[in-house]
N, C-alpha and C positions, 0 to 999 in steps of 0.2 A: 757478323762473325759469331757474336755472344749474345745474340738478342733473343728476348723472352725469359731474361734472369733478372728480374727484377725484385728488390726485396722487399718484404711486407712489414709495415712497422708494426710492432706492438705496443698497444695504447698504452698498457699499464707500464711497461720497460721505459717508453718516453716519458710518463707523468715520473716515475720514480727518479730518472736520471735527470729532470727538471728539479725536481724538488732538490736532489743532492748537489746542483750546481748554485742553488741560491739559498743554501744554509743558512749562511750567515745573515743574510737578509730576513729571514723567518724566524729565529732562534728568540726565545723569550726565557728570559731567566725566571724560573718557578722554585718552590720549595724543594720540589721531586729534583729538579737540577742541581741545586746545589747539595742535596743531600747525596746525589750520586758521584758530584764531582770530590764532595767530602770524601766519601768511603773508597771509593775507586784512585782518585788522586792524591790523598793524603793518608789516610788511616791504612789501607791495605799494604803502600809502600814502607809505613813506618813500622808495621808489624812483621814484615819481609826482613827489613832490615835488621830490627831487635831479636828476631830469630836466629840470623848470621850471625849476628855477635855473639849470642849466648853459645851456639854450635863452636864459635872460635873458643871462648873461655872454656868450654867443658873440654876441649880437645887440650888447652894448655893446662888445666887441672891436672888431667890423666897422666901427662908426661913431667910435671913438675916445673913447667916454666912460668915466669909471672905473667900475669894479664897483660895484652897487648892494648895500647889507648887508643880509642876509637872516638870519635865525636861525644 
């Protein structure tokens, strides 16, 4: 009924999918990986949190309220 509709596999997509499936087996800890995890996993979230808290303190100061206590 639906003959002649075979899918052609793309070699590059198949390699990418295979690499993604086996990432935990091929991962290596390097200086670059430590730096990226430190930057995006620790430093940026801390800076975002500090900026949000600073904004809250500025709003409290403008409205004459005492500072809220955060971590």
